[in-house]
C-alpha positions in Angstrom: 25.6 22.8 -50.5 28.6 22.4 -48.8 28.5 19.0 -46.6 31.9 18.9 -45.9 33.1 17.0 -42.7 35.0 19.9 -40.4 36.0 17.6 -37.1 37.6 15.1 -40.2 39.0 17.8 -42.3 40.7 19.8 -39.0 43.0 17.3 -38.5 44.5 16.3 -41.8 48.2 16.1 -42.4 50.2 19.6 -43.6 47.2 21.4 -43.5 46.8 21.6 -39.6 50.4 23.2 -39.3 48.9 26.5 -40.4 45.8 25.9 -37.7 47.7 24.2 -35.0 49.9 24.3 -32.8 52.0 21.1 -32.3 49.9 17.7 -31.6 51.1 14.3 -30.4 50.9 12.1 -33.1 50.5 9.0 -30.9 48.8 10.0 -27.8 46.7 13.6 -28.6 45.8 11.8 -32.3 42.5 13.8 -32.8 41.7 17.9 -32.8 38.2 19.4 -31.2 36.3 21.5 -31.5 34.3 23.3 -29.0 31.6 26.5 -29.0 31.7 30.2 -28.3 27.6 29.8 -26.6 27.6 33.4 -25.3 28.7 37.1 -26.1 27.7 40.4 -24.4 29.1 43.5 -25.3 32.8 43.7 -26.6 34.5 40.3 -27.4 36.9 39.8 -29.7 38.3 36.2 -31.7 41.1 34.9 -33.3 40.0 32.0 -35.2 43.6 31.0 -36.2 43.1 31.7 -39.4 46.0 34.0 -39.6 43.7 37.3 -39.4 43.7 38.3 -35.9 41.4 39.6 -33.7 37.8 39.1 -35.2 34.3 40.8 -33.8 32.7 37.3 -32.3 29.4 36.0 -32.7 27.8 33.2 -30.4 28.1 29.6 -32.1 31.6 29.9 -33.5 33.4 27.3 -33.4 36.7 27.5 -31.1 39.9 25.3 -32.4 43.0 24.5 -30.9 45.1 27.6 -31.5 42.1 30.3 -31.0 41.6 33.1 -28.7 39.2 35.2 -27.3 39.3 38.3 -25.5 36.7 40.9 -23.9 36.6 44.7 -23.8 35.4 46.8 -20.7 32.0 46.2 -21.3 32.1 42.5 -23.0 31.6 39.2 -21.9 32.0 35.8 -23.1 31.4 32.0 -22.5 32.8 28.9 -24.1 31.2 25.6 -23.6 32.8 22.2 -24.0 31.8 18.9 -25.3 30.8 17.8 -21.7 28.6 20.8 -20.9 31.7 22.1 -19.0 32.3 26.4 -19.3 34.7 28.6 -19.2 34.1 32.8 -18.8 35.6 35.7 -19.4 34.7 39.0 -17.5 35.5 42.2 -19.0 38.9 43.4 -19.8 40.2 39.9 -20.4 41.8 37.3 -22.7 42.6 33.5 -23.1 43.8 31.1 -25.5 43.3 27.9 -26.4 46.5 26.4 -26.5 45.5 22.8 -27.0 42.2 21.0 -27.6 42.9 17.3 -28.7 41.7 13.8 -27.8 43.9 11.2 -26.2 44.6 7.3 -27.4 41.5 6.4 -25.0 39.1 9.4 -26.2 40.2 11.4 -23.1 39.4 14.9 -23.8 42.5 17.2 -23.2 42.7 20.9 -23.1 45.3 23.5 -22.0 44.1 27.1 -21.6 46.1 29.9 -21.2 44.6 32.8 -19.7 46.5 35.8 -20.3 44.7 38.8 -18.4 41.8 39.8 -16.9 39.4 37.0 -15.1 38.6 33.6 -16.1 35.7 31.6 -14.9 35.7 28.1 -15.0 32.5 25.6 -14.0 33.9 21.8 -15.0 33.2 18.2 -14.6 35.8 16.5 -16.8 35.2 12.5 -16.9 37.0 10.3 -14.3 39.6 7.4 -15.6 38.0 4.1 -15.4 39.7 0.7 -15.5 39.0 -1.7 -18.6 39.5 -5.2 -19.6 42.3 -6.4 -22.1 43.3 -10.3 -22.5 41.9 -10.5 -18.6 43.7 -8.0 -17.2 42.1 -4.9 -16.0 43.8 -1.3 -17.0 43.3 2.2 -16.3 42.9 4.7 -18.8 43.3 8.2 -17.9 40.6 10.8 -17.2 39.8 14.2 -19.0 42.7 16.7 -18.4 42.0 20.3 -17.8 44.5 22.7 -17.1 44.4 26.2 -17.0 48.0 28.4 -17.0 48.5 31.8 -15.9 52.4 32.8 -16.0 54.3 30.2 -15.1 51.4 28.5 -12.7 49.3 25.9 -14.1 45.9 25.0 -12.4 45.0 21.5 -12.8 41.3 19.9 -12.0 40.9 16.5 -11.9 37.1 16.4 -10.6 34.2 18.4 -10.7 35.1 22.0 -9.7 33.8 25.5 -10.4 36.8 28.4 -9.4 37.7 31.9 -10.5 41.4 32.8 -11.5 42.2 36.7 -11.6 45.7 38.1 -13.0 46.2 41.2 -10.6 48.3 43.5 -12.7 52.1 41.9 -14.2 52.9 40.4 -10.8 49.9 38.6 -8.9 46.9 36.4 -8.6 44.4 35.3 -6.8 42.4 31.7 -7.2 38.7 31.4 -5.4 37.2 28.1 -5.3 33.4 27.6 -5.2 33.2 24.0 -5.6 35.5 21.1 -5.3 38.8 21.5 -5.6 41.6 22.6 -7.6 45.6 21.8 -7.7 48.4 24.0 -8.8 51.9 23.4 -9.7 54.7 25.9 -11.0 57.4 27.8 -9.5 55.7 28.3 -6.4 55.4 24.9 -5.3 52.6 22.6 -5.2 49.7 23.2 -3.1 45.5 22.0 -3.5 42.8 24.8 -3.2 40.0 23.1 -1.6 36.3 24.4 -1.6 35.2 28.0 -0.3 39.1 28.5 -0.2 41.2 31.2 -2.2 45.1 31.3 -2.6 47.2 34.0 -3.5 50.0 33.6 -5.9 53.1 36.1 -5.9 55.2 36.2 -9.1 58.9 36.4 -8.3 59.6 38.4 -11.5 57.5 40.7 -13.3 56.4 39.0 -16.3 55.3 41.4 -18.6 58.4 43.9 -17.7 60.3 40.9 -18.1 59.0 40.6 -22.0 59.8 44.3 -22.3 63.3 45.2 -20.6 64.6 41.6 -21.0 67.6 43.0 -22.6 68.6 45.4 -20.1 68.1 42.6 -17.5 65.6 44.4 -15.4 62.6 42.0 -14.6 62.5 42.5 -10.6 59.0 42.7 -9.6 59.3 45.1 -6.7 56.0 43.8 -5.2 55.9 44.2 -1.3 55.2 40.4 -0.6 57.8 39.4 -3.0 61.0 37.3 -0.9 62.8 40.9 -0.9 66.6 41.1 -0.9 67.0 38.0 -2.2 69.0 37.8 -5.9 66.9 36.8 -9.0 68.7 33.6 -8.9 67.0 32.7 -5.7 64.1 34.4 -6.1 60.3 32.3 -6.5 56.7 33.0 -6.9 55.2 31.9 -3.7 51.6 31.6 -2.7 49.5 32.1 0.6 46.2 30.1 1.5 43.2 31.6 2.9 40.1 29.8 4.1 37.8 32.6 2.5 37.6 34.8 -1.0 36.9 38.1 -2.3 33.7 38.5 -4.0 34.4 40.2 -7.2 31.8 42.5 -9.8 31.1 39.2 -12.6 30.5 36.5 -9.9 27.1 37.6 -9.8 26.9 36.9 -13.7 29.1 33.6 -13.5 26.4 32.7 -11.3 23.7 33.1 -13.2 24.8 31.5 -15.8 25.7 28.4 -14.1 22.1 28.3 -12.8 20.5 28.7 -16.5 22.9 25.3 -18.1 22.2 23.9 -14.2 18.2 24.2 -14.7 17.8 23.3 -18.4 20.8 21.0 -18.7 20.0 18.2 -16.3 16.0 18.3 -15.5 14.8 15.4 -17.5 16.7 13.8 -20.1 15.6 11.8 -23.4 16.9 8.4 -24.9 18.3 11.2 -27.7 22.1 11.7 -27.8 24.2 13.6 -30.3 28.1 13.1 -30.5 27.9 16.8 -29.2 25.9 17.5 -26.4 27.2 21.1 -25.9 24.2 23.0 -26.4 21.9 21.1 -24.6 20.5 23.6 -22.3 19.9 25.9 -24.9 17.6 22.8 -26.9 15.8 23.1 -24.1 15.3 26.5 -23.7 14.5 27.5 -26.6 12.5 24.4 -28.3 11.0 21.2 -27.5 11.4 17.5 -28.5 8.2 15.9 -29.8 8.0 12.5 -31.4 6.7 12.0 -35.1 5.5 8.9 -36.5 7.9 7.1 -39.1 11.2 10.1 -38.1 11.2 9.4 -33.9 11.9 11.9 -31.8 13.2 15.6 -33.1 12.8 18.9 -31.8 12.1 22.0 -33.1 12.4 25.8 -32.0 9.5 27.7 -30.4 8.6 30.4 -32.5 9.0 29.0 -35.7 6.6 29.8 -37.8 5.0 28.9 -41.2 7.9 30.0 -43.8 10.6 29.8 -41.3 13.8 27.6 -42.6 17.1 26.6 -40.5 19.4 28.2 -42.8 18.5 32.0 -43.5 20.3 33.5 -40.6 23.2 33.0 -39.6 27.1 33.5 -41.6 29.6 32.0 -43.1 33.1 32.0 -41.2 36.9 30.6 -42.7 38.6 28.0 -40.6 42.5 26.6 -41.6 42.2 23.3 -43.1 38.5 23.0 -43.3 37.0 26.3 -45.9 33.6 27.8 -44.9 31.6 27.0 -42.2 28.4 28.0 -41.0 27.6 29.7 -38.1 24.0 29.7 -36.9 22.7 33.1 -35.5 19.9 31.3 -33.4 21.4 31.1 -29.7 20.2 27.2 -29.9 22.5 27.1 -33.0 25.1 24.6 -32.3 24.1 21.0 -32.2 21.6 21.5 -35.1 24.4 22.9 -37.5 27.0 20.2 -36.7 25.4 17.1 -36.5 22.1 15.4 -37.3 19.9 16.3 -40.6 17.3 19.2 -41.1 13.9 17.5 -42.1 10.6 19.3 -43.7 7.4 16.8 -42.5 4.4 18.4 -43.3 2.0 18.9 -40.7 4.8 20.3 -38.5 7.9 22.0 -40.6 11.2 21.8 -40.3 12.4 19.4 -37.1 15.9 18.6 -36.5 16.8 15.3 -36.7 19.3 13.9 -34.2 22.4 11.7 -35.4 23.3 8.8 -33.8 26.2 9.1 -31.1 29.2 9.0 -33.1 28.3 11.1 -36.1 31.0 13.3 -37.8 31.0 16.8 -36.9 29.8 19.0 -39.9 30.3 22.4 -41.5 26.7 22.1 -42.4 24.1 19.4 -41.8 21.8 18.4 -44.4 18.6 19.2 -45.4 15.9 16.4 -46.1 12.6 16.6 -47.9 13.2 20.5 -48.4 10.2 21.9 -50.2 11.1 22.9 -53.9 11.2 26.4 -52.9 13.8 26.4 -50.3 17.1 28.1 -51.3 19.8 26.2 -50.7 23.5 27.1 -49.2 26.4 28.4 -51.0 29.5 28.9 -49.1 31.6 31.6 -50.4 34.1 30.3 -53.5 36.9 32.7 -52.1 38.4 34.9 -49.6 38.6 34.5 -46.1 36.1 37.0 -44.6 32.8 36.5 -42.8 30.0 36.2 -44.9 26.4 37.4 -43.3 23.4 35.4 -44.3 19.7 36.9 -43.6 20.4 38.4 -40.2 23.5 37.7 -39.7 25.5 36.8 -36.6 24.8 37.4 -33.0 25.8 39.2 -30.1 23.7 40.0 -27.2 24.6 43.8 -25.7 26.7 44.4 -23.1 23.6 45.1 -20.4 21.8 42.2 -21.0 19.0 41.7 -22.0 16.4 44.5 -22.3 13.3 45.4 -19.7 11.2 44.4 -22.0 11.4 42.5 -25.5 9.1 41.7 -28.2 9.0 38.7 -29.9 8.0 37.9 -33.5 6.5 35.1 -35.1 8.7 33.2 -37.5 11.7 34.6 -35.3 12.5 31.1 -33.8 14.2 32.6 -30.9 16.3 34.8 -32.8 17.4 37.9 -30.7 16.8 36.4 -27.3 19.1 36.5 -24.9 18.7 33.0 -22.8 17.4 32.9 -19.8 15.7 36.5 -20.2 12.0 35.3 -20.2 10.8 32.5 -18.0 8.7 30.0 -19.5 9.6 30.8 -22.4 7.4 27.6 -23.9 4.0 28.9 -22.4 4.9 32.0 -24.3 5.6 30.4 -27.5 1.6 28.8 -27.4 0.1 31.9 -27.2 1.8 33.2 -30.0 1.7 30.3 -31.8 -2.4 30.3 -31.3 -2.2 34.2 -32.2 0.3 35.0 -35.1 0.7 38.5 -33.3 4.2 39.6 -31.8 4.3 39.7 -28.0 6.0 42.1 -26.0 7.2 40.9 -22.4 9.2 42.0 -19.1 12.7 40.0 -19.1 13.7 38.4 -15.9 17.4 36.8 -14.9 17.0 32.9 -15.2 15.9 31.1 -12.3 18.3 30.2 -9.7 18.2 26.7 -9.0 20.7 27.2 -5.9 20.2 29.6 -2.4 22.8 32.2 -2.1 24.0 29.6 0.5 24.6 27.2 -1.4 27.6 28.7 -3.4 27.5 29.0 -7.5 25.9 26.4 -9.4 24.6 23.8 -6.6 26.3 20.2 -6.8 28.6 19.9 -9.0 29.9 16.7 -7.8 26.6 15.1 -8.4 26.6 13.4 -12.5 25.4 16.2 -15.1 23.2 14.6 -17.3 24.5 15.1 -21.1 20.7 13.8 -23.0 18.4 16.2 -24.2 15.6 17.0 -22.2 12.1 15.4 -24.2 9.4 18.2 -21.9 8.2 20.0 -22.3 6.3 18.7 -25.7 4.1 20.9 -28.0 0.7 19.6 -29.0 1.4 17.4 -32.2 -0.3 17.8 -35.4 -2.2 15.2 -37.6 1.3 12.3 -37.9 2.9 12.6 -41.1 3.1 9.7 -43.5 6.7 7.7 -42.5 9.3 8.6 -44.7 10.7 5.8 -47.1 13.8 4.6 -46.5 
């Protein structure tokens, strides 16, 4: 089984030149890997492998240089290590120009909005003081920048906002929570909570690229700077105390509610070096304490014959080769950190790694039964290779009105948040060992319509994993030999 350290291999010397943009060796010493956490409808991804755009699936790793775009029925979400998220509305595209770590461990992210609409729900770590030689030094906090045209939005504290490119010469910003700062040809300004801004570009950026040789780059928008010459024209902005609603606002709010409900309700003492995906772990399964193993996690609807690596695919990444991608909607942290352990009386459980473990392309299997088929990555090539039921993407319209869940499915094909009280349903399936058909429902909202998008983003967000609800314990197995 391939067990290469994916994160470390992504930052190896000259190999990086084919996969990443230039990164300063002193200030940005490590590349980062984030997660494509939701895919609905038509979504494509360029994995920076030199093959261009290809069909996207849930749980594909996103690295520096990756690009994601949605079709007219497509939506996508990218989740960062701290649970922050970017969401793409239909007909949108973003480029991940920079995903790096600074000297003090701060996360440095630069994303380019190429087209369409993106929602950002961010809660970057703040700067803090550290003592060195009896002196207090200020360390830089996380840095996030969203670029569009020649403008740049930066976020220093928790914020939830939307940016929409309206054609080639105008953009709008709406801030639901927090505050964002803008800097560019239009000048420097802040957009406060529940406020909006409209930016008009002095030159049509698309036209400028297409007809540069002819020198025809002048924007004719009525809100431009009129009769001034190109040399004196500049972008302009107008602030407003409100903003207009957009069709994808409800979907964005729904996704934020899902994360708030399942990532921040309760914590446990189990941590992984990659906390993203916590909400999915709490929705699709539960933690329990097993003698000799400690706190472990197990998916609902597992079944007696289920094994972790029977459904998914192999995706190629420059400098790292093939990484296994899980087809399960919860399949992020359990496939890139810790171990899968077979425990008599329980079946397969995921044992989270200690904080600071490396990021793996495939986690290890421990105590695997003899009949377990071990995974082998493709020996050559660069194409996506499917395993079992393969990789997953949700339909454009979301969950069907009625959904049948099979024993042994481990949640495969269940859109997140589509079934309320999934843990209760799992007990029924475990008891009867029969499929169950249920009506689906949107995720339960944790904030009223008047409270805005996603509740109080100023509060500290939990990165721990929820321990409850727990399953009824089977007889405790004998402690594992060390």
